[in-house]
N, C-alpha and C positions, 0 to 999 in steps of 0.2 A: 503495500502499498503508500510505501515512500515514495515508490516511483511518481506517482500519482500527483502528489504536491496536493494544493489549493483550491487545481482547475479541473475541475469535472468535466469542462467539455471538451478538453487534451484527449483527443482520441486516441494516437496511437499510445500514449505513458498510458491510458489505460488497460489498452489491447494489450502491451508490454503484460502488464503488473496483473491479470487475467492468466495469459502464457503460464510468466511466472510459476504461479499460486496454484496450476494445475501442475502444474514439474511438481509444486512444489508436493503435490498429494494435498496438498488444503481446500478440496475441492467446492467444501460450501462457502468459502469465501472470494472464489475463486468465481463462480456463478454469481454470488452480487456484485461481485466488481464486474464482469462483466453484460451481467445485464441493461444496464443502461444504453449499453450502446445500440440496442434495440430500434429503442424511444429514440438516440439520436440520427442512426441512419436512417428511418421514417418519417422524423421533420425536416430533416438537412441536408438530404444525402448529395443532392445537387450543388450547396455549397464546401463540399470535402474538398482537397483537391488526391490524383491519383494515389500517392504518399498515404495520405488517410484513409483512402475506403479501400487501402489492400491491406493499410492497420485492422478497420474495421471487421472487415470480411474473415479475418483472422480471428480477429476477438468475438465476432459472432457464432464462426464452431466452434470456441470450447463454453461459449454459452451453450450451446444449443445440445452439442455433446456431453456434458455434463448434467443439464437442467432437462432433457430430455424432449426437447422442443427440437421435433421432428420437419416443422415447416419452415424455423429459419435454418437449417440447416438444405433445407431444398432449396430458399431463395439465393444465399449465397454460392452455390452449386451453378444454378439454372438464370439467376439475373448477376447476385452482382461480380464474382469475377470474371464473363463473358463479356462483360458490360468496359472492364474495363484492359478485355482482353480487346473489346474494338477497337480501342485507343489506341493502342500498344500492341500490339501482334505480335511482339519480337521479346514480348517480356517473359524470361526465361521462366520469375521465379516465379509470377504468376501462373505462367504453366505447371510450373510444377506443384505450387499449390492444392492447385486444379484437382494436379494426378493423384496426392497426398489424399485427397475427400474422397473421390472417383475410390479410389481403390478403399478403404476404408470400408467402403459399403457395398463393395464385392462386384464391384464394376470392370474389372480388369483390362477388360478390352478397351471402353475408353481411356480409362487411366495410360493406357498401353502409350495410348494415341498422346495421350502431352504429355507426358515424360519427354515422348520423344522430340515430340514442338519445341520443348525447354531445351532441348540440348542441341535441335538445331539450331535454335537462337542463339546458345552460349555453351557449349559443351562442356565450360569448367564446374557447370550446374550440380551444384554437390548432393539437394533432395534431389533434382532429377535421375545424377546415376543412381544415389543410393530405391528408392523408388523402381527405376528398371529393374536393378537387380534384386529384389522384391520378388515382381513378378516370371523374372528366373528363378528365385530359389526352390518354388516348387517342393514336395517331401524328402528327395531326395537332391543326396551333393553335384555342384553345377558351378564347372572351372566357372563360365562366363559368368555368372552374376560373381563370382571374389573375384574377377578382376576387375570388376568395374567397384569393388567395393575396398580392392586397393587406389583405384585409382584417385576416390572418391578421399583416400591418406594424405596421397601426393599431396590434392589440391590443399587441404585443410587437418595436416595432422590431428588437429584440436576435436576435429569432426566430432562430439557423442555418438551421434546417431552410426557416424563411419563407424569407430573401435565395436557399437557393439552386431550392428549386423556381422562384418566378419568374426566375430566373435561367435556365431548364430550359424551362420555358412557352417562354419570348423564344428561345429557341435554334428552340426546334420551328418561332416560326412562318415563317417565319426572321428573327429580330430578332439577329445578330451584338452590334449598338450597345447594344439596349437589356437583353440577355442580359451582356453586361459592364459598362454601368450598371447592375445591382440587384449585380453582383457589388463593385464600387464603392463601394455605396454597404450593404451588408454587411462590410463590410475595416472600414470608418468605424468600426462600432459592436464589429468582430470582429477588431482587425489579425494579429491570433496564429491566425486561425483554420487549419487545415493546412483542410480541409475547403472551406471557398471560395479561398484559395491554390490550390489545385490545380484549383479546377472555373473560378477566371480563366484559372488556364496555359493549359488545355486553351480555353478561348474566345481566346488568344489564338493559339492554337497555330494554330487553324483561320482566324483574322486576316493569317496571317502576320504576325506580331509577333513578331522575335526578345525580347524583355523578359518571352515565356512562362516564357523555361530560367531568369532570374529569380526568377519566382513557384514556379516548379518547386526549381528550389535555398532560400529563405527554407522552402518546406514541405517537405521532405525535413531541414532544416537544427531544422527543430524535434520531428519524427519522422522519423529515419532511417533506419525498418524500413517507413515505412508507403506502400502501392501505391497510394497514391488519384493522384500527380500523373501517372502513367505509363496505370492503370485510368482517368480521368479523359478522358483525349486519346482511348485507345481506343473510351469512349463517344461521345463528341461527332463522333466519324469515324462514327460508325451513327446519330446519333439525326436525324429529322425524314427530310427526302430524300433523305440526306447515305449508298451509300455503299459508303464504301473499305473495304468487308471485307480488303482485302490490306493496307494500310497497315495497320486494327484491328491486325495480327495482332500486329506490332510492336511494340506497348504495349504488348498485352497478355503480352508474354512477360517484359520487361520488369518489369512490376507482381508477375508472381509470383515472379519473380530474387528478388523483397521480400523474402520470406522464406513464413512459416508464411500459407500463403492462406487468407483468408475464401474460405468455401464457394460463397458467391455469385461471384466472381472464376472459380471453375475454374467454376463454370456456365454467364458468359458465354465464356469465354474454350473454354471447348468447343464451346459449339454454333455460335460465329465458327468453330472450325474445318470445322462439319460446311459452312459456305457457303461457303467457298472449297475445297471437297473436301478438307479434310487428315480424312481421317475416321477411321483408325488415333489419331492424336494425339486426335483429338475425343471417340472413344467413351471411351477412358481414363481421361479429364480427368472425361467424366461417368457415368462405373462406381467414379469414386473421389467427387462428390457424392454421387449417389444413396447408395453405403455409408454416409456423413456424415448425410444422413439423406430416409433412403426416402419421407419423406410428400410431397415436392416435386413439384410438379404434373408440370412440365415436363420436369425431368428423368426423370424414370420411365418419361411418354411415349416420351420418345426414345429410353430403355433401351431399353423393354420394343419398340419396334418396330427399331429393330437386329438383337436378337434374334431381331425375327421375317425380318430381310433374309436373315439366315444360311439360315434353315431353309425361308423360302416364294419368293427371289426370287433370279434370277439374272441375272450381273452377262456381259453383251455389249465387247466390244472392237473394232469398228469402226475402221476410221478419224476423225483427228478426236474423236471422242469417245467416251467410255465410259456404256453405256444399262443401265439398271436395270430390271429387265420382274418383271410378277409369274411366278413360272413356269405358277400356272392357265391365264395367257393369252399366251403366248409364242408361242404356237402359230400363232393369226388375231393376232396383234399385234408381231411381229417382223418380219418384211416391209414392211408397213406406217409399221410406225416410223423403219423404220432408211431408206427411201424417203424421205419428206416430210423426215425432219432432211441426207438428200443433198442434195434438191433445191434447202433451206432454206441449206445450208451453198455448194453451189457460188452462186447467185443473190444473195447476201449480200454473199459473196466479190467477184465483179464490179460488183456495186453500189456496195461501200468501197472496196472496193481495197487490203485488207486482211482477215486471218484473223487471229481471236483464238488466244493459246497457246492449246495442247492440250495435254491432252484433256481438253474442256469435260462434266462430270458430267449426263446427263439421266437423269429416272427418274419414272415413268407408271406411276400409281398407281391401283386398282379400286376403291378405295372412298374413301373422301374425310374420311374420318375420318384414315388413314394422309397422307394428301400435306396433312394439316394440318399433323399435330405434324409431322412431317419438316421445313415448314416454319417454323414459330413454337412446336410442342412443347406444343401444344394441340388441341382436336377439330371446333374451330369457329369456322375463316380462313372468312371469306367471299369465299372467291378461286379460281379454275381453274385458274391457272398462276403459279407466281411464279420470277424472277431471281434469282440471287447474284452476277451475273457471269460465273465460273463452271459453275455449279449452277443449274440447272435441276428444278422438280418440276412435275409438272405431270398430267394423269386420262387413266385409259379411257374409254371409253365406256360400260363397265359402272356408272361409278360414277354415272350418271345413274338405277340402276336405283333402284325408292322414290316416286320423286319430287322431291324431297330440293329436286335442285337445278335452276334452269331450264336450259332446250334450250340447248346449247350444242356445238360442232364440234369437234369436239377436237384432231384435225391443226392448226386453225387455231390454236386456245389455246397446240398449241405451235410454230407459226412466229410468235406475237403475243410469245414469249417467247426464242426465238431473235433478235429480232431486238433484243430488251434482250443480248441477249449482244453484239453487234458495236457494239451503240449506247453503255454502260456501258464496253466493253474502249475501245475508240475514245474515246472521251475522256476517260479516267483515272479513270470512275465522277463525273465533276462533270458532267453533263449533269444540266440541270433535269428532275425527275421526271414535269413535264408538256411537254418533252417526245419523253423518250424513249418516255414514253403511247402518247404522238397519235402519232408516232413508229411503232411497233409495229400499234399501229391500221390507218398508214396502209398496214405493210409487209402485210398483211392481205387488205387489195385488190390490190399489188400480185402476191402469190404464191399467190393461189384467185379462179376464176372468181366474178363476178357483185357480192365485196369485199361492202361492208357498207351498199345504199342503206335499210335497217331506219330506219338513221339521218337522213336528209332531213329528216322530219317534225319528227324531235327539233330538232333545229338550224336547221331556219325558224321553229320555231312562237318559240326561243327569242332569234333574231336578232331577230323582230320587235316581243318582248317587250320586248329593248334587257336582254337576259340574258349574252348575249356581250360579256366585254369585252378579247377576245384576245390578243397576249402582253403588250401590258400589264397588262390585267388577272391573268395569271395569275401575272406577274411581282409582282404588286403586294403579293401576303404575305396578300391577305385572304381570313376564309373563304368557301368555295366550298358556297352551298347542295344544286350540284350531280355532286362531282366528276367522276363518270361523264362527265357532260354536258360539262364546260367542261375538261378534262385530255386523256381517250380521243376524243369526236368533235369540239368544235373542235379539238381539238389536231390531230388527222389532218388535218382537214382544211388547217390550216398549212400540216401539209406536203406535203400535194396540190397547193394554192399556191406551194409554195418548185417544188418539184419542177418544176411546170407554165411557172410564168413565169420563172427559174433554174437549173433542171437540177438532176435528183439534185446531180450533182459538190457543190453548194452546200448541200448537207447537210452533205455527208462534209466543207467544211469548218468549218462551224456545231461540227461533232463535234471537230475537231481545234481548233477557237479557244477552246473548254472546257476539253477536254486541257491550255493554254495557261496556266486560269487565268484565262480573260477572262468577265468578270460579263456577263450575255446584253445589257445596252444596248450595249458596248463590242464584242462579239461579234459583232453582226449591223450597227451600224456599219460594223464589220472586214469583215463577208458582203457587205452588201447596200448599204452607204453611202446607209445608214435612218435616223433612229432611228425608237424601237417607237413613236412616235405616229404615223411618215410608213408603216414597214411596215403599219402597222394597219389605216391608211387606205385603201391599196390592198389586200391583204385583204379587207374589208370589201366593195369597191367586185367584187370579182372572184367574190366569197361572194356578191352579192344579184345578179349577170348570171348565172350561174346558178340562184337560184333562182327569177327571171323567168321564165322556160322550163319551167316547170314549174305546170302550171293547174292549182288543187286552191281552194276556196272555203274558208277561213279564221276561222273563231268569232275574232266580235269584239275587239277593247282594250277595249270596253265594256262596263259592265251593261247589260242588256235594261231597265233604271227607267232609263236615261241613255238609249240609243235612242230608248225610249217615250215622250220628253218632248221630244227631238230632232225626233219622228214627227209628236206632236200638235200641236207649237209650229209645225210649215212641214207641212201636209197635201197640199201641193203637187208637196212635194219629192220625186220618186217612189223617188229613191236611198235615200232616208232613212225611205220607207216600206218599198220589199224589203227594207235591211237591217235591218227589224226582223221582220219576217215570214220572215226565213231562219235570225234568231238564238232567233225561237220554235221553227221544226222543231229546231233543236237539239237542244230541250229538249222536244224531241216532242208538243209543246202545238199540234198540227193545227188543232184548233178559235181558238184566239185570231191565229191564224198567219192562216188564211182574209181574214177580212176589208180585214188589212193589205196583202195578195197583190192581194188584186182591187184594190181602189184604188189599187197602185204600176198594175199592169196598166191601171187606167182613166187611171187623168193621163197615161202614156207607153208606148204597146203596142209601140215601138217596143225598149221597152230591157229587153234579154234577161237582165239579174236578176231585174228582175221578171217576166216566164215565166217565168226558172226556177223565183222561187219558189214562182209559181201551179200552176206544172207541179208539182210535188211536193205540194204539197197537193192539187191533186184525183188525184193517185196512188195518196196514205196514203186516199185515200176511195172507192176505188176505183173514179172517173169514168177509167177509162182511154183511149176515146178524144176527153176533151178537153184527158183527158194530156199525149198523144201530139203534139197539137195546139200546145201552149204548150212543149210539152218542146223541142222541134225547133226553135223559135226562140229559148230561155232560154240560160246563155253558156256562153262553150267552157272547161267546167270541167269534173273528173273526175266529182262527184255530178252534176253532169245529164246529162250524157253516161250515165253510169250508170241515174241516175233514168228514165231515157227505152230505153233495150234491157230494165229491167224491165218497164215497161209494154207494148212493143214483144211478148215474150217470154210475157205474160199470155192474149197475142193470141194466142199462139202461130205469131209475124212472123219466125218463127227466122232468115232470113235477116238483117232490115231488124234484128231484132235487135244482131246478132252487128257489123253495119255502128256501132251504136253504141257497142258497147264495144271495139270496136276504136279509137276515136276516144275513148273514156275514158281505154284505154291507152294511147294517145297523150299526155295530158295529164300524162302521170306515169310515163314507161315504166319498168318493174324494179319498180315501188311492185305488193307480193300479197297486203299484208293485206286490202285490200278486196276482194278475191273476184272481183276483176272480173275476169282471166283462167282460170279455171277455170267462169266461167258465157259467156264468148266461148269457149272450148271447148266447152261445156253447147250452147251452140246453133248451132254451125259440125255438129256430130256430130246435130244436130236435123236442121238442114237440109241433109245428105245429104254435107256436105263431110269428105272425110275425108283430102285434102292439110291444108285450112285449120285445122282439128281437132287435127291432128298439129304444126300450125304453132303454134299457142297455147295446148296442151299444152306443144312446147316450150318455150314464153314462161314462162309460169306456172313451171314446173321451174326454169329459170334465174333467177329472180325473190325465191324460194323459198331463200334456203339452209343452212336445214335440213329440207328436205321428202324424209326417204330411200324415201320407198314411192312417190312419183309419181316417183321416178328409177328406181325397180326398176319398174313402172308401164309406164314409155317404153322402159328394155333390151327391155323383152320382145317392146315392139311394132317395134324397131329389130333385135333377136330374128327373129322374122316375114318384114324381109323382107330379112334373111342379110346384115346391113351390121354385122360385126364390129367396125369402128372405130368409126362413134358409140357399138356399144355398148360399148364399153371404154372410151369417152371419160368416155362415162352413166354408168356403174360406179364407175371412177376416183373423180369427183362422189359416188358414194354414200356409198365406201369411205372419204369423209373425212370422214361428218357417222356412220359408226355400220359397225364389220368383224364386231362379233358376232353373224352375222346368216346360219342357213342359206340362205335365198333367191340371199343377194348372191353368198350360194360359189359357187354352183348357179349361176346368172346367169356371174360370171367365166371360170367353168370352159367355158361353153358358150360367149362370146365367143373363149379362146384356142384356142379347136374349131373357130370358123368361120376361125379365123385360120391355120388348120393349129400353132395352137404345141401341139404334144399335151404335154411336157414342164411347160408353164405348167399347164397345163390341168391335168394329174393332181394337181398339189402342190393346187390348187385342191378338187379333188375331195379331197385326202386332208383340208384343212383342217374339208370339210365332216364328212367323218367323224368328226373330234376332236370335232367341236361337238355332233354327233350323241351322243357318249359320256356318257350319264348325262342323259343328254335328257329322258327319260323319254315318249319317245315312243309311241304304241298298236299303230303297222306301223311302230316302231322297224328292225325286222328286212327287211322288207320295206324301207325306206331303204335299212341300209346295204347288201343286196346290189345295186341298183339301183347305188349310187355305186361296189361293186365293178366290177359288169359294166362301167361307165363308164369307169373305168381301166384293164379288160383289153382296152379299145376303143384307147384311147389305144396302148399298145402295142401290140395290134395293127396299128393306122396307122403303129409306128414299127417296123417287120417285124418285131418281140420274137415270136414266137408261142408260147416258151416262158410268155411271165410272159400273155402273154395266158391262156392256159389255168389258171395259178396262180391269177388272178384270179379265172376261171371258175367254182372251185372252189369258191372263199373263197364264192363267194355262194351255190353250191349246198347248200353248211354250213349260211348263212344261212336260205332259203328250198329246198327240194330241191323237185326238177323245177321253176325256173322259165326261162318259157320264152327270156329272151333271155342268160339266163347258156349255154342249153343250145345256143345258135345261135353262139354266141361259144368254145363247147370243140367244135363239129364244126368252126367256122369255122379256129379257129386249127389244130385237126389236119388240116387238109387238106396 
């Protein structure tokens, strides 16, 4: 207040005082000081110079942020600052301040434009550099963001914001020592900075450094009502890959107890309450934050979603968990969701020898936007599921409607997230992200038939190109060009290796070592008696041995120009000639491949890869007999046998084609993307080998974990054979992919009837009737009547003629004179 003096109309002094009071966490005083700026601007804004208006804008933002007056915030962003920029489009600091305001409201695109315009006007504008860095920081390490932070410090070595940002970016990497060094450097410049002291206390607390209490003491001595020390500790517990949600709650509470809260503290505390399942507290905090700021995107989205929970969702309370399902989906989602959860709980409890604290909250959303808002507060999260430890959010099959999401198996996503519950809880939330993601990916293989065979080719190619870094690479903190490949797929193979070579208890011991605060090198040394490098050598030897069994011609590592130079330099080397021919064929350059393939065969008639190259050239040129002759002598790999099968099939030599495709399938068992299994099935059908065709069809379906329709087709084949057991098994797999399907429910009812389980058959038929409601089918009345007849027949089989009559009469109300219903009624009346 000393800055104001006696002149209450000095808007620059008033604005500066309000900002200083906010920085000192004297929230109520900051609001009182800034509030008069509203009236001063409204009455006299035409009288102020540009510098005065900018100062007013900065003070009004303080007032609107702390007093919860969103209209003032909106006026500044939409009126005051744009007017200033109309008068002076090149003012970098106004552009940067506008970007900061937009970023605060999660309008990242517009914020980015403002920061870019600021830097275009003045490349040394520190607030704009820091704003761009924040936009680039994301959830993982960003080299570019760090470079912008370093540039800001070169321009202004005393910038408190720049030192803090660099420390935050280092913390994300994670580089605790680097974060600590950045804060130490900042405190040399600004030794009394409460913000730097508070953040260093947080970093020290992560380092198990008791001196963090001294930093807290210094910060609170300077600003006794500041929430920052406790708030920053809570924040770092959630930064990067840290998921210490429960521990963070303690420090959020301490921060809130410091006095008048900042709105963003309410938001962060409220969101974390939701992550730990304290919905009552979370909703209260977020509703208070929403009252203060109705334009806060994350808050408004989340508050509105919880209102929708009250209107449109049901909360189920089976043993072990609480399950939230959309009311509109409950009839067909409840049973399969609970079945997956029950199986996951039993399987994982047995594997890990441990059960998480109950209840675990499971939420299944039919709309991806709702799932995303529940998870992060905004509707564009690029994920299918999330786990906060004791809270899981995931999607129902209906989320695929519209085609915006990639194909996914809803049940496997749910299983994956439940695996996180066990690994996070057992490790006290200290397991590295790559390990919990890899373990959850491997758990999908343990929990479901077929596993994740689609990952094998990606891993093989990445291994061949030197892109897999093993555990040492995952722990290095280096940016990952493809996190899905590195963490999920490679991490899954690492867990598979541990299970196969050391037993699953070794996985459990690792998780417990993390719970004991061991870092990965120490944990691996304790569990396996190996350094990370020794472990990786054994892992890669195992991985390579598995890949060696898979016979597929891979694209060359060298560019075609290099292969051409090699073949030209040594035209007698048939291997080099054949390699070039195959590379040209991979690019569909048949014309240029032909002479090299022919030359390779001339030089080495018995070289299998040369014969394979020439055979494929001839096949593509439709010289089928010559193609068959060469391909029979070709290499033992998927592509060669597949080409032979195609050549034979074009001549309708179906039995021989089937044999070629059997060899192709044997080269890479369980691989479906080439269509080999489908072609094998077609060939066997053409050859009148129905049993062989059925086996090929079964293999094809088993290879594709997302093939829903062919699973139904296979179920119908089993139904024709009256095999209720196999029918039930394949339909269980289909249900793991899709639930909301009329044909699926009818087939499941049929499978139960084959097994004389009429109670479950009736339940499935009732689900089918629920799906028919509002489906708008042209023959809806007949469809309903048939299903009422089926239920009546179930009751008749159970000896309840009265119920059979009721359903027969119901069917006749839909279709008068329906013969099936009349027969049922007459039989029941006897």
